[in-house]
C-alpha positions as a Markdown table, in Angstrom:
| # | Residue | x | y | z |
|---|---|---|---|---|
| 1 | Met | 0.1 | 0.0 | 0.1 |
| 2 | Ser | 1.6 | 3.3 | -1.1 |
| 3 | Ile | 1.6 | 6.4 | 1.3 |
| 4 | Ile | -1.1 | 8.0 | -1.0 |
| 5 | Ser | -3.5 | 5.0 | -0.8 |
| 6 | Tyr | -2.8 | 4.7 | 3.1 |
| 7 | Asn | -3.6 | 8.4 | 3.5 |
| 8 | Asn | -7.0 | 7.7 | 2.0 |
| 9 | Ala | -7.6 | 4.7 | 4.2 |
| 10 | Lys | -6.3 | 6.6 | 7.2 |
| 11 | Lys | -9.2 | 9.1 | 6.7 |
| 12 | Leu | -11.6 | 6.4 | 6.9 |
| 13 | Phe | -9.9 | 4.8 | 10.0 |
| 14 | Phe | -9.8 | 8.2 | 11.9 |
| 15 | Lys | -13.5 | 8.6 | 11.5 |
| 16 | Leu | -13.7 | 5.6 | 13.8 |
| 17 | Glu | -13.3 | 5.7 | 17.5 |
| 18 | Pro | -9.6 | 4.7 | 18.2 |
| 19 | Glu | -10.2 | 1.4 | 19.9 |
| 20 | Thr | -12.8 | 0.6 | 17.2 |
| 21 | Ala | -10.1 | 1.4 | 14.5 |
| 22 | His | -7.7 | -0.8 | 16.4 |
| 23 | Lys | -10.1 | -3.8 | 16.3 |
| 24 | Val | -10.8 | -3.4 | 12.6 |
| 25 | Ala | -7.0 | -3.3 | 11.9 |
| 26 | Gly | -6.3 | -6.3 | 14.2 |
| 27 | Phe | -9.1 | -8.2 | 12.3 |
| 28 | Gly | -7.3 | -7.5 | 9.0 |
| 29 | Leu | -3.9 | -8.6 | 10.4 |
| 30 | Lys | -5.4 | -11.7 | 11.8 |
| 31 | Ala | -6.9 | -12.5 | 8.4 |
| 32 | Met | -3.7 | -11.8 | 6.7 |
| 33 | Gly | -1.6 | -14.2 | 8.9 |
| 34 | Asn | -4.0 | -16.9 | 8.2 |
| 35 | Cys | -4.2 | -16.5 | 4.5 |
| 36 | Pro | -1.1 | -18.0 | 2.9 |
| 37 | Leu | -1.3 | -16.3 | -0.5 |
| 38 | Val | -1.9 | -13.0 | 1.0 |
| 39 | Phe | 0.9 | -13.5 | 3.8 |
| 40 | Lys | 3.4 | -14.7 | 1.1 |
| 41 | Phe | 2.7 | -11.5 | -1.2 |
| 42 | Met | 2.8 | -9.0 | 1.7 |
| 43 | Thr | 5.9 | -10.5 | 3.1 |
| 44 | Lys | 7.8 | -10.5 | -0.2 |
| 45 | Arg | 6.8 | -6.9 | -0.5 |
| 46 | Asn | 7.6 | -5.5 | 2.9 |
| 47 | Phe | 10.1 | -7.8 | 4.7 |
| 48 | Val | 13.7 | -6.7 | 4.2 |
| 49 | Asp | 16.3 | -9.5 | 4.7 |
| 50 | Asn | 19.6 | -8.2 | 3.9 |
| 51 | Lys | 22.8 | -9.4 | 5.7 |
| 52 | Ile | 23.7 | -5.9 | 6.5 |
| 53 | Leu | 20.9 | -5.7 | 8.9 |
| 54 | Asn | 21.1 | -9.3 | 10.3 |
| 55 | Gln | 21.9 | -9.8 | 13.8 |
| 56 | Lys | 22.3 | -12.7 | 16.4 |
| 57 | Ile | 20.8 | -11.6 | 19.6 |
| 58 | Phe | 19.7 | -13.7 | 22.6 |
| 59 | Gly | 20.7 | -16.8 | 20.5 |
| 60 | Thr | 18.3 | -15.9 | 17.8 |
| 61 | Thr | 18.6 | -14.4 | 14.4 |
| 62 | Phe | 16.9 | -10.9 | 13.9 |
| 63 | Tyr | 16.8 | -10.3 | 10.2 |
| 64 | Asn | 16.2 | -6.6 | 10.7 |
| 65 | Pro | 16.2 | -4.5 | 13.9 |
| 66 | Val | 12.8 | -2.9 | 13.6 |
| 67 | Gly | 10.2 | -4.4 | 15.9 |
| 68 | Leu | 6.6 | -3.7 | 17.0 |
| 69 | Ala | 6.5 | -2.3 | 20.6 |
| 70 | Ala | 4.2 | -3.8 | 23.2 |
| 71 | Gly | 0.7 | -2.6 | 23.6 |
| 72 | Phe | -0.6 | -3.3 | 20.0 |
| 73 | Asp | -0.8 | -7.1 | 20.2 |
| 74 | Lys | -1.9 | -7.4 | 23.7 |
| 75 | Asp | -3.1 | -11.0 | 23.4 |
| 76 | Ala | -0.8 | -12.5 | 20.9 |
| 77 | Asp | -3.5 | -12.4 | 18.1 |
| 78 | Tyr | -1.4 | -11.0 | 15.3 |
| 79 | Ile | 2.1 | -12.7 | 15.5 |
| 80 | Lys | 1.8 | -14.5 | 12.2 |
| 81 | Ala | 1.1 | -11.2 | 10.3 |
| 82 | Met | 4.3 | -9.4 | 11.6 |
| 83 | Pro | 6.7 | -10.4 | 8.8 |
| 84 | Ala | 4.1 | -9.4 | 6.3 |
| 85 | Leu | 4.4 | -5.9 | 8.0 |
| 86 | Gly | 8.1 | -6.0 | 7.7 |
| 87 | Phe | 8.9 | -6.3 | 11.4 |
| 88 | Gly | 12.0 | -8.1 | 12.3 |
| 89 | Phe | 10.4 | -9.1 | 15.7 |
| 90 | Thr | 7.5 | -8.4 | 17.8 |
| 91 | Glu | 6.7 | -7.8 | 21.4 |
| 92 | Ile | 3.3 | -9.0 | 22.6 |
| 93 | Gly | 1.5 | -8.0 | 25.8 |
| 94 | Thr | 1.4 | -6.4 | 28.2 |
| 95 | Val | -0.2 | -9.6 | 29.7 |
| 96 | Thr | -1.2 | -10.1 | 33.3 |
| 97 | Pro | -2.0 | -13.3 | 35.2 |
| 98 | Lys | -5.8 | -12.8 | 35.2 |
| 99 | Pro | -7.9 | -11.2 | 32.5 |
| 100 | Gln | -8.8 | -7.7 | 33.1 |
| 101 | Pro | -10.9 | -5.1 | 31.3 |
| 102 | Gly | -8.5 | -2.1 | 31.7 |
| 103 | Asn | -9.5 | 1.4 | 32.5 |
| 104 | Pro | -12.8 | 3.0 | 31.8 |
| 105 | Lys | -13.5 | 4.4 | 28.4 |
| 106 | Pro | -12.7 | 6.7 | 26.8 |
| 107 | Arg | -9.1 | 5.8 | 27.3 |
| 108 | Leu | -7.4 | 6.2 | 23.8 |
| 109 | Phe | -7.0 | 9.5 | 22.1 |
| 110 | Arg | -5.3 | 10.7 | 18.9 |
| 111 | Leu | -3.2 | 13.9 | 18.9 |
| 112 | Ile | -3.3 | 14.1 | 15.1 |
| 113 | Asp | -1.5 | 17.5 | 14.6 |
| 114 | Glu | 1.3 | 16.0 | 16.4 |
| 115 | Asn | 1.5 | 12.5 | 15.2 |
| 116 | Ser | 1.0 | 11.2 | 18.7 |
| 117 | Ile | -1.4 | 9.2 | 20.8 |
| 118 | Gln | -2.4 | 9.4 | 24.4 |
| 119 | Asn | -3.5 | 6.2 | 26.0 |
| 120 | Ala | -4.9 | 5.1 | 29.6 |
| 121 | Met | -5.7 | 1.6 | 28.5 |
| 122 | Gly | -4.6 | 0.0 | 31.9 |
| 123 | Phe | -3.3 | -3.5 | 30.7 |
| 124 | Asn | -6.5 | -4.6 | 29.2 |
| 125 | Asn | -5.9 | -8.1 | 28.0 |
| 126 | Lys | -7.4 | -11.7 | 28.2 |
| 127 | Gly | -4.9 | -13.0 | 30.6 |
| 128 | Ser | -1.9 | -15.4 | 30.6 |
| 129 | Tyr | -3.8 | -18.6 | 30.0 |
| 130 | Asn | -5.4 | -17.1 | 26.8 |
| 131 | Met | -1.9 | -15.8 | 25.5 |
| 132 | Leu | -0.3 | -19.2 | 26.2 |
| 133 | Gln | -2.9 | -20.9 | 24.0 |
| 134 | Asn | -2.1 | -18.4 | 21.3 |
| 135 | Leu | 1.6 | -18.9 | 21.6 |
| 136 | Lys | 1.2 | -22.8 | 21.4 |
| 137 | Lys | -0.3 | -22.3 | 17.9 |
| 138 | Val | 2.9 | -20.5 | 16.7 |
| 139 | Lys | 5.5 | -22.3 | 18.7 |
| 140 | Phe | 7.3 | -23.4 | 15.5 |
| 141 | Phe | 6.8 | -20.1 | 13.8 |
| 142 | Asn | 10.5 | -19.0 | 13.3 |
| 143 | Phe | 10.1 | -15.4 | 14.4 |
| 144 | Pro | 11.6 | -13.5 | 17.4 |
| 145 | Ile | 8.9 | -12.7 | 20.0 |
| 146 | Gly | 9.2 | -10.8 | 23.3 |
| 147 | Ile | 6.7 | -11.3 | 26.0 |
| 148 | Asn | 5.8 | -8.1 | 28.0 |
| 149 | Ile | 4.6 | -9.0 | 31.4 |
| 150 | Gly | 3.0 | -7.0 | 34.2 |
| 151 | Lys | 1.0 | -7.2 | 37.4 |
| 152 | Asn | -2.9 | -7.0 | 37.6 |
| 153 | Lys | -4.5 | -3.7 | 38.6 |
| 154 | Val | -6.0 | -5.1 | 41.8 |
| 155 | Thr | -2.7 | -6.7 | 43.0 |
| 156 | Ser | -1.0 | -4.6 | 45.7 |
| 157 | Glu | 2.5 | -3.5 | 45.4 |
| 158 | Arg | 3.4 | -5.9 | 48.4 |
| 159 | Glu | 1.9 | -8.9 | 46.4 |
| 160 | Ala | 3.1 | -7.8 | 43.0 |
| 161 | Ile | 6.0 | -10.3 | 43.0 |
| 162 | Glu | 3.7 | -13.1 | 43.0 |
| 163 | Asp | 2.0 | -11.9 | 39.8 |
| 164 | Tyr | 5.4 | -11.8 | 38.1 |
| 165 | Lys | 6.2 | -15.2 | 39.4 |
| 166 | Lys | 3.0 | -16.7 | 37.9 |
| 167 | Leu | 3.9 | -15.0 | 34.7 |
| 168 | Phe | 7.5 | -16.3 | 34.6 |
| 169 | Gln | 6.1 | -19.8 | 35.2 |
| 170 | Ala | 3.5 | -19.6 | 32.5 |
| 171 | Phe | 5.9 | -18.4 | 29.8 |
| 172 | Lys | 9.2 | -19.9 | 30.9 |
| 173 | Asp | 9.4 | -22.1 | 27.6 |
| 174 | Tyr | 8.0 | -19.5 | 25.2 |
| 175 | Gly | 9.1 | -16.5 | 23.3 |
| 176 | Thr | 12.6 | -15.2 | 22.6 |
| 177 | Tyr | 12.8 | -13.0 | 25.6 |
| 178 | Ile | 10.6 | -11.7 | 28.5 |
| 179 | Val | 10.0 | -8.1 | 29.5 |
| 180 | Ile | 9.4 | -6.9 | 33.0 |
| 181 | Asn | 7.0 | -3.9 | 32.5 |
| 182 | Ile | 7.1 | -1.7 | 35.7 |
| 183 | Ser | 6.9 | 1.6 | 33.7 |
| 184 | Ser | 3.4 | 1.9 | 32.5 |
| 185 | Pro | 1.7 | 5.1 | 33.8 |
| 186 | Asn | -1.8 | 3.4 | 33.6 |
| 187 | Thr | -1.7 | 0.9 | 36.5 |
| 188 | Pro | -1.9 | 2.4 | 39.9 |
| 189 | Gly | 1.5 | 1.9 | 41.9 |
| 190 | Leu | 3.2 | 0.1 | 39.0 |
| 191 | Arg | 6.1 | 2.8 | 38.5 |
| 192 | Asp | 6.7 | 2.6 | 42.3 |
| 193 | Leu | 8.1 | -0.8 | 41.7 |
| 194 | Gln | 11.0 | 0.8 | 39.8 |
| 195 | Asn | 13.1 | 0.5 | 42.9 |
| 196 | Glu | 16.3 | -1.4 | 43.8 |
| 197 | Thr | 14.6 | -3.8 | 46.3 |
| 198 | Phe | 11.7 | -4.9 | 44.0 |
| 199 | Ile | 14.1 | -5.1 | 40.9 |
| 200 | Lys | 16.5 | -7.4 | 42.7 |
| 201 | Glu | 13.7 | -9.7 | 43.9 |
| 202 | Val | 11.9 | -9.9 | 40.5 |
| 203 | Phe | 15.1 | -11.0 | 38.6 |
| 204 | Arg | 16.0 | -13.3 | 41.4 |
| 205 | Val | 12.5 | -15.0 | 40.9 |
| 206 | Ala | 12.9 | -14.9 | 37.2 |
| 207 | Lys | 16.3 | -16.6 | 37.2 |
| 208 | Ser | 15.0 | -19.4 | 39.5 |
| 209 | Ile | 12.2 | -20.1 | 37.0 |
| 210 | Thr | 13.3 | -19.7 | 33.5 |
| 211 | Thr | 16.5 | -19.5 | 31.3 |
| 212 | Lys | 14.9 | -17.1 | 28.9 |
| 213 | Pro | 16.5 | -13.7 | 28.6 |
| 214 | Ile | 14.9 | -11.1 | 30.9 |
| 215 | Leu | 14.8 | -7.5 | 30.1 |
| 216 | Leu | 13.5 | -4.4 | 31.9 |
| 217 | Lys | 11.6 | -1.7 | 30.4 |
| 218 | Ile | 11.8 | 1.8 | 31.9 |
| 219 | Ala | 9.9 | 5.0 | 32.0 |
| 220 | Pro | 11.1 | 8.2 | 30.1 |
| 221 | Asp | 10.1 | 10.4 | 33.2 |
| 222 | Met | 12.9 | 9.3 | 35.4 |
| 223 | Glu | 15.9 | 11.4 | 36.2 |
| 224 | Ala | 18.8 | 10.1 | 34.2 |
| 225 | Lys | 20.9 | 9.3 | 37.2 |
| 226 | Asp | 18.0 | 7.3 | 38.9 |
| 227 | Ala | 17.4 | 5.5 | 35.6 |
| 228 | Ile | 21.1 | 4.5 | 35.2 |
| 229 | Asp | 21.2 | 3.2 | 38.8 |
| 230 | Ile | 18.1 | 1.2 | 38.4 |
| 231 | Cys | 19.3 | -0.2 | 35.1 |
| 232 | Asn | 22.7 | -1.2 | 36.7 |
| 233 | Val | 20.8 | -2.9 | 39.6 |
| 234 | Ala | 18.9 | -5.0 | 36.9 |
| 235 | Ile | 21.9 | -5.8 | 35.0 |
| 236 | Asn | 23.8 | -6.9 | 38.2 |
| 237 | Ala | 20.8 | -9.1 | 39.0 |
| 238 | Gly | 21.0 | -10.8 | 35.6 |
| 239 | Ala | 19.1 | -8.6 | 33.0 |
| 240 | Ser | 19.9 | -9.4 | 29.5 |
| 241 | Gly | 18.8 | -6.1 | 28.2 |
| 242 | Ile | 17.1 | -2.7 | 28.8 |
| 243 | Ile | 14.1 | -1.1 | 26.8 |
| 244 | Ala | 14.0 | 2.6 | 27.0 |
| 245 | Thr | 11.4 | 4.0 | 26.9 |
| 246 | Asn | 7.7 | 3.5 | 27.8 |
| 247 | Thr | 5.0 | 6.3 | 27.4 |
| 248 | Thr | 5.5 | 9.7 | 29.1 |
| 249 | Ile | 3.3 | 11.5 | 31.5 |
| 250 | Asp | 4.9 | 14.8 | 30.8 |
| 251 | Tyr | 1.7 | 16.7 | 29.7 |
| 252 | Ser | 3.6 | 19.9 | 29.1 |
| 253 | Leu | 4.7 | 18.3 | 25.8 |
| 254 | Thr | 1.4 | 19.5 | 24.3 |
| 255 | Glu | -1.5 | 21.9 | 25.3 |
| 256 | Asn | -3.7 | 19.1 | 23.7 |
| 257 | Ala | -2.9 | 16.4 | 26.4 |
| 258 | Lys | -5.5 | 14.9 | 28.8 |
| 259 | Asp | -4.3 | 14.9 | 32.5 |
| 260 | Phe | -4.1 | 11.2 | 32.7 |
| 261 | Gly | -2.6 | 8.3 | 30.6 |
| 262 | Gly | 0.7 | 8.1 | 28.8 |
| 263 | Ile | 1.8 | 9.9 | 25.5 |
| 264 | Ser | 3.6 | 8.2 | 22.6 |
| 265 | Gly | 4.6 | 9.2 | 19.1 |
| 266 | Glu | 6.4 | 12.2 | 17.8 |
| 267 | Leu | 5.8 | 14.2 | 21.1 |
| 268 | Leu | 8.0 | 11.6 | 22.9 |
| 269 | Lys | 10.9 | 11.6 | 20.4 |
| 270 | Glu | 13.3 | 13.9 | 22.0 |
| 271 | Lys | 12.5 | 13.1 | 25.6 |
| 272 | Ser | 12.9 | 9.3 | 24.9 |
| 273 | Phe | 16.2 | 9.8 | 23.0 |
| 274 | Lys | 17.8 | 12.1 | 25.7 |
| 275 | Leu | 17.2 | 9.4 | 28.3 |
| 276 | Phe | 18.4 | 6.6 | 26.0 |
| 277 | Glu | 21.6 | 8.5 | 25.1 |
| 278 | Glu | 22.3 | 9.0 | 28.9 |
| 279 | Leu | 21.7 | 5.4 | 29.5 |
| 280 | Ala | 23.8 | 4.4 | 26.6 |
| 281 | Asn | 26.7 | 6.5 | 27.9 |
| 282 | Glu | 26.8 | 4.3 | 30.9 |
| 283 | Leu | 25.5 | 0.9 | 29.7 |
| 284 | Phe | 26.5 | 0.5 | 26.2 |
| 285 | Gly | 28.6 | -2.8 | 26.1 |
| 286 | Lys | 27.2 | -3.9 | 29.3 |
| 287 | Thr | 23.9 | -5.3 | 28.0 |
| 288 | Val | 21.6 | -5.3 | 24.9 |
| 289 | Leu | 19.8 | -1.9 | 24.5 |
| 290 | Ile | 16.6 | -1.5 | 22.7 |
| 291 | Ser | 15.1 | 2.0 | 22.0 |
| 292 | Ala | 11.5 | 2.9 | 21.7 |
| 293 | Gly | 9.5 | 6.1 | 21.8 |
| 294 | Gly | 8.9 | 8.5 | 18.8 |
| 295 | Ile | 10.7 | 6.6 | 16.1 |
| 296 | Ser | 9.1 | 7.3 | 12.7 |
| 297 | Asp | 11.7 | 7.0 | 10.1 |
| 298 | Ala | 15.1 | 5.5 | 9.3 |
| 299 | Lys | 17.0 | 8.8 | 10.4 |
| 300 | Glu | 15.6 | 8.4 | 13.8 |
| 301 | Ala | 16.1 | 4.7 | 13.9 |
| 302 | Tyr | 19.6 | 5.1 | 12.8 |
| 303 | Arg | 20.2 | 7.9 | 15.4 |
| 304 | Arg | 19.2 | 5.5 | 18.2 |
| 305 | Ile | 21.4 | 2.7 | 16.6 |
| 306 | Arg | 24.3 | 4.8 | 16.5 |
| 307 | Ala | 23.6 | 6.0 | 20.2 |
| 308 | Gly | 23.9 | 2.3 | 21.1 |
| 309 | Ala | 20.5 | 0.5 | 20.4 |
| 310 | Ser | 20.9 | -3.0 | 18.8 |
| 311 | Leu | 17.2 | -3.0 | 18.2 |
| 312 | Val | 14.3 | -0.3 | 17.9 |
| 313 | Gln | 10.7 | -0.5 | 18.3 |
| 314 | Ile | 7.7 | 1.5 | 16.8 |
| 315 | Tyr | 4.0 | 1.6 | 17.4 |
| 316 | Thr | 2.4 | 4.9 | 17.1 |
| 317 | Ala | 4.2 | 5.8 | 13.9 |
| 318 | Leu | 2.7 | 2.6 | 12.3 |
| 319 | Ile | -0.7 | 4.1 | 12.8 |
| 320 | Tyr | 0.1 | 7.5 | 11.2 |
| 321 | Asn | 2.4 | 6.1 | 8.4 |
| 322 | Gly | 1.0 | 3.0 | 7.3 |
| 323 | Pro | 2.0 | -0.7 | 6.5 |
| 324 | Ser | 4.9 | 0.3 | 4.2 |
| 325 | Leu | 6.7 | 2.1 | 7.1 |
| 326 | Val | 8.9 | -0.7 | 8.3 |
| 327 | Arg | 9.9 | -1.7 | 4.8 |
| 328 | Asp | 10.9 | 1.9 | 4.2 |
| 329 | Ile | 12.8 | 2.3 | 7.4 |
| 330 | Asn | 14.8 | -0.8 | 6.8 |
| 331 | Arg | 15.6 | 0.0 | 3.2 |
| 332 | Asp | 16.9 | 3.5 | 4.1 |
| 333 | Leu | 18.8 | 2.1 | 7.1 |
| 334 | Ile | 20.9 | 0.0 | 4.7 |
| 335 | Lys | 21.5 | 3.2 | 2.7 |
| 336 | Leu | 22.6 | 5.0 | 5.8 |
| 337 | Ile | 24.9 | 2.2 | 7.0 |
| 338 | Lys | 26.7 | 2.1 | 3.6 |
| 339 | Lys | 27.0 | 5.8 | 3.5 |
| 340 | Asp | 28.9 | 5.7 | 6.7 |
| 341 | Gly | 31.2 | 3.1 | 5.3 |
| 342 | Tyr | 29.9 | 0.3 | 7.3 |
| 343 | Ser | 29.4 | -3.2 | 6.0 |
| 344 | Ser | 27.1 | -4.4 | 8.8 |
| 345 | Ile | 24.8 | -3.1 | 11.3 |
| 346 | Tyr | 27.0 | -4.3 | 14.1 |
| 347 | Glu | 29.6 | -1.5 | 13.0 |
| 348 | Ala | 27.0 | 1.2 | 13.4 |
| 349 | Ile | 25.7 | 0.1 | 16.8 |
| 350 | Gly | 27.1 | 2.5 | 19.3 |
| 351 | Ala | 29.2 | 4.4 | 16.8 |
| 352 | Asp | 28.7 | 7.6 | 18.7 |
| 353 | Arg | 29.9 | 6.0 | 21.9 |
| 354 | Lys | 33.1 | 4.6 | 20.5 |
């Protein structure tokens, strides 16, 4: 689909309430993933497999560095469609032990003039059992999958560790990696778990249950020093990677913001990059770094890669730019890597740190 035709389709989508539009898009993705002819055609059109972009991470081949961030595919319904959109990997969830409806509606808002979204979804999902059944259906689907996990809304901070324990047990044999999400602004008390005591304990529990790589996802609203300290605690406790960042609650970024929920998209770009760069200055070479937040083109993706990101994730930009976006980013990344005289993405990763 060209940008012109997608712009026409977007006009229709944007006439729908945001969650309704998401469901319609999801229905199409599910159908595409289960229709071999359409899947083959779209994958051939969008999936960029060039050795310049290939990486071996967590013992798995990532054919390109652009992934779908958590939050879009909450229940692992669309995994099979991801290569057809060009993604090199996907992150499903956030999943909680028990099903939960999330926060009251309306809870998803478009900030159209700023290519951004504000959401207060609240980990709405069908629970770990449902996701596990979906993962069993794609167990031999050769594609990198991250599983993003979080506590239920009704679970107290004191009991939170038990929720994460249940989730590690449920998914210990599934996916490529597991992400501890304690950075969403939409579950009461969740960000309070971004402390040394809890992080040490949750990684201790994780390591006692699974050998899967465990990553920590952090918020963009932390002071850089605090974020670095927390990430170092996680790494020392056994974290295999850091994802920076989640959505922001810095409502000063736009006069159009609601006073609740997290902002993603273009408005988040510089805030996310600034924290990522601070983290990379201290952590590059110690662990795998994944950058998310406001990435919408190859130029920005490459800035994150040169800053130290092995992988990048997008979500909001896909909504505003359409299904050709990932293909275009990967094609342009190859050009940027070659322009700098590199023969592989490995040489570009952290180039600004060396």
